[in-house]
C-alpha positions in Angstrom: 0.0 0.0 0.0 2.9 2.3 0.9 4.4 1.8 -2.6 1.1 2.7 -4.2 0.8 5.9 -2.2 4.4 6.9 -3.0 3.9 6.3 -6.7 0.7 8.3 -6.7 2.4 11.1 -4.8 5.2 11.2 -7.4 2.8 11.2 -10.3 0.9 14.2 -8.8 4.1 16.1 -8.0 5.4 15.6 -11.5 2.1 16.4 -13.2 1.4 19.7 -11.3 3.9 21.9 -13.1 2.5 20.8 -16.4 -1.1 21.5 -15.3 -0.2 24.8 -13.7 1.8 26.0 -16.7 -1.1 26.6 -19.1 -3.5 27.9 -16.5 -6.0 30.1 -18.4 -6.4 28.3 -21.7 -7.5 30.5 -24.6 -9.2 33.8 -24.0 -11.3 35.6 -26.7 -11.3 39.3 -26.3 -14.2 40.9 -28.2 -13.1 43.8 -30.3 -14.7 46.0 -33.0 -11.5 45.6 -35.1 -11.9 41.8 -34.9 -11.8 39.5 -31.9 -8.4 38.7 -30.4 -7.8 35.1 -29.2 -5.0 35.0 -26.6 -3.4 31.6 -26.1 -1.9 30.9 -22.7 -0.4 27.7 -24.2 1.4 29.6 -27.0 2.9 32.2 -24.6 3.7 29.9 -21.6 4.6 26.5 -23.2 5.8 27.3 -26.7 7.5 30.7 -25.9 8.4 29.6 -22.3 7.1 32.8 -20.7 6.6 32.6 -16.9 3.1 33.4 -15.6 4.7 36.2 -13.5 5.9 37.9 -16.8 2.3 39.1 -17.3 0.5 38.5 -14.0 -0.3 40.6 -12.0 1.1 43.3 -14.2 0.3 44.3 -16.9 -2.6 41.8 -16.8 -4.8 40.7 -13.9 -7.8 38.5 -14.6 -10.3 38.4 -17.4 -12.9 39.8 -14.9 -10.6 42.7 -14.1 -9.6 43.3 -17.7 -9.9 46.9 -18.9 -10.2 47.8 -22.5 -7.0 49.3 -23.9 -6.7 51.3 -27.1 -4.2 50.4 -29.9 -2.7 53.9 -29.3 -2.0 53.0 -25.7 -0.6 49.6 -26.7 1.7 51.3 -29.2 3.2 53.2 -26.2 3.7 50.1 -24.1 0.4 49.4 -22.4 -1.2 46.0 -22.2 0.1 43.7 -25.0 2.4 46.5 -26.1 4.5 45.9 -23.1 6.1 42.9 -24.9 4.8 43.4 -28.4 7.0 46.4 -29.1 9.1 45.1 -32.1 12.0 44.3 -29.8 10.9 41.6 -27.4 8.1 40.3 -29.7 6.5 41.5 -32.9 5.1 45.0 -32.7 1.4 45.8 -32.2 2.0 48.2 -35.2 2.6 45.2 -37.5 0.1 43.2 -39.5 -3.3 43.5 -37.7 -4.3 40.0 -38.7 -1.6 38.5 -36.4 -4.0 39.2 -33.5 -7.3 40.3 -34.8 -9.7 37.9 -36.6 -12.9 38.8 -38.4 
């Protein structure tokens, strides 16, 4: 019985980082210029960004999300904090990278 409990504990411990990594899944932000689908998996798993890179600043939770203009993003607010053309592609680039119709 003890072996079973130890094995189960090891499985849980090794699985927790993977489960915690992707956290919020995909978020669809409604937008007049075309909805934006934000993928936690793309940013956290594929691009290896830490949750703390975005949370709690510049982003909190979807319930606390405040609308930000493109002009504000172009000066470093919201997505523009990373999507500035240096750290990641610029929010001034091709609109269809983020916005879908």
